[in-house]
C-alpha positions in Angstrom: -33.9 13.7 -23.6 -36.3 10.6 -22.7 -33.0 8.0 -23.3 -31.4 10.1 -20.5 -34.1 9.9 -17.9 -33.8 5.7 -18.6 -30.6 6.2 -18.0 -30.9 8.4 -14.9 -33.3 5.8 -13.7 -31.4 2.6 -14.2 -28.4 4.5 -12.7 -30.7 4.7 -9.5 -31.3 1.6 -9.8 -28.0 0.4 -9.8 -27.0 2.8 -6.8 -30.1 1.6 -4.8 -28.7 -2.2 -5.2 -25.1 -1.0 -4.3 -26.3 0.5 -1.6 -28.5 -2.9 -0.2 -25.1 -4.9 -0.5 -23.0 -1.8 1.3 -25.4 -2.5 4.5 -25.5 -6.5 3.9 -21.4 -6.2 4.0 -21.3 -3.9 7.5 -23.6 -6.2 8.9 -21.5 -9.5 7.8 -18.7 -7.2 9.3 -20.0 -6.1 12.3 -20.9 -9.9 13.2 -17.0 -10.3 12.4 -15.5 -7.6 14.4 -17.9 -8.6 18.0 -16.5 -12.6 17.5 -13.5 -13.6 19.6 -10.2 -13.6 18.7 -8.0 -16.1 18.9 -5.0 -14.8 20.2 -1.3 -16.6 22.3 1.8 -15.1 22.8 4.6 -17.7 23.3 7.8 -16.3 25.1 10.9 -18.6 24.4 13.6 -18.6 27.1 16.8 -16.9 26.9 19.7 -17.9 24.5 23.1 -16.8 24.4 23.7 -14.4 21.3 26.6 -12.9 19.6 25.5 -8.9 18.4 26.7 -8.8 15.5 24.7 -5.6 14.4 23.3 -2.9 16.7 20.8 -4.1 19.5 19.3 -1.5 22.1 19.5 -2.6 25.9 18.3 -0.9 28.2 18.7 2.1 26.2 21.8 1.7 25.1 23.4 0.5 21.6 25.1 -2.9 22.0 27.2 -4.7 19.2 30.1 -7.1 18.5 29.6 -8.7 22.0 27.5 -11.7 23.2 24.2 -10.8 24.7 21.0 -12.2 25.7 18.3 -13.1 23.0 14.6 -14.3 23.6 11.8 -15.2 20.9 8.9 -13.8 21.1 5.8 -15.7 18.8 2.4 -13.8 18.8 0.0 -15.9 17.1 -3.6 -14.1 16.1 -6.1 -15.5 13.7 -3.8 -18.5 12.1 -0.9 -15.3 11.4 2.0 -15.5 14.2 4.6 -12.6 14.3 8.1 -13.1 15.9 10.0 -10.3 17.4 13.2 -11.1 19.4 14.0 -9.3 22.8 17.5 -8.7 23.9 19.0 -8.4 27.3 22.2 -8.2 29.7 22.8 -11.2 32.6 20.4 -9.3 35.5 17.3 -9.6 33.1 18.1 -13.2 32.7 18.8 -13.6 36.3 15.7 -11.5 36.7 13.4 -13.9 35.2 14.9 -16.8 37.2 13.2 -15.8 39.8 
């Protein structure tokens, strides 16, 4: 019985240490999340592109035609994501204004 008491006492000490570590991690995460996030969005110019696969323009699927496409880069904390936006000549002219 004494062995079990010793084991439970040791486990209790380990759980208290783990609890302290989790509290420290929570404190650090709060500091990190409250800091500013470096974010930058770059919108590239429209370019003519052959839609070799279906793309959606104004709610319609268009393919095997020439359309306009532009790349949008989003940089967040040294990571970047590229996505493409598709449009027709009217979208290009609207941007030119």
